[in-house]
C-alpha positions, 0 to 999 in steps of 0.5 A: 500500500505504501509503495502504491501511494508513493508511486501515485504521489511521484507520478502526480508530481511529474504531471504537475510539472507538465502543467507548469508546476514545480519540477521534482529533483528526482524520484525518492530513492527509497520508493523509486523503481529499481529495475526497468521492468518496474519503471515500465509499470510506472510509465504505464500508470503515468500513461493511464492518467495522461490519456490513451496511447497514440504513438510510441518512441523506441530506440536502442543504444546500439544494434545489439543492446536491449531497446527501450520504449515510451508510449506517447499521447495525442497531446504531444503529437503534432503535424508539420509544420508545427509552432510550439511555445518555448514555455511548454518545455524545460529544455528543448533538445531537437533530434531528426528521426524517422517515423513509421505509421501502421496500416494494420494493427499488431495485437499481442499474441503468443506467436512472435511476429516475423520481420515480414509481418511487421514490414507488411503492417507499415503503411508509411514512413515519415521525416520527424522531429522529436523534442526531448525534455525532462519533467525533473528539475534539470537535464541529466540528473535522472537515472535510466529508470526515472527517465523511463517513467518520464516517457524517456525524456519525450517532449513532443513529436512532429510528424512530417512528410512521408511516403508509402512504405514500399522499401527498406531504409539503408541504416548506413546509407540513408542521408539525413539533414538538420537545419537550424534557422536556415543553416545546415548543422548536420548532413550525413549518411546513417547515424541511428545508434540502433542500426536497422529500425525495423528491429526496434519495431519487431521488438515493440510488437513482440513484447515491448508494447504488450502492456498496452495491448500491442500496436494499433493501426494508425499508430505513429512510431518514432525510432531514435535520433539520427543526428544526436541531440541539439539544444535550442531556444525560442526563435529557432526554426528547425528543419529535419529532412531525409532524402527520398522520404520527406521533411519535418518543420518546427518553429519554437516561439 
């Protein structure tokens, strides 16, 4: 009972921070989740209060490491071109990302989904910009379980132009470009630490999203940064583009 009460209190503080309230310095060590499994349970409890899951972020530190995920609610999903107020965020880190949308659902089932099945469920692929943020008092002070509870540093996702998914993206050869105020700050081939993003979608379909019933048709799934994180302030115009896919545009006001 005490553990449940402390969890509820901690989640309420994170929700209050989203609404302009005081930002906590951290989760109290004596009650904070100690494992990622516990942290995902807390994250799901947070999502139950924020609203239905309308999207996902999924990533991995390397092609061989365990992926991580966060459910996203409609309040943080935007279509490009987007204009967002600086006051909504504690910090604004921008990342160029590739976003997949599903044409068909992938509900929880006993038999694992194959790569072919996951590819067949994808309807389109888009350029995207994720804003990373924190509900804690400062950037970089939260450990990984605490970041996981806090939707793994998710602030907002801008979904840009796209195309029907009739091809597989080359994780080493795909060109990405990030422009800030009209100046190109990144242009390179590859850069996603997870490597092949389809492996992230397979992981999400085969257990990562199980606590939310799997993946629903129409869901937008962003699959990690190709450019690293660049912190920006108000008055910044952000353009992320992927050759052959499209672009996403964001203005911070």
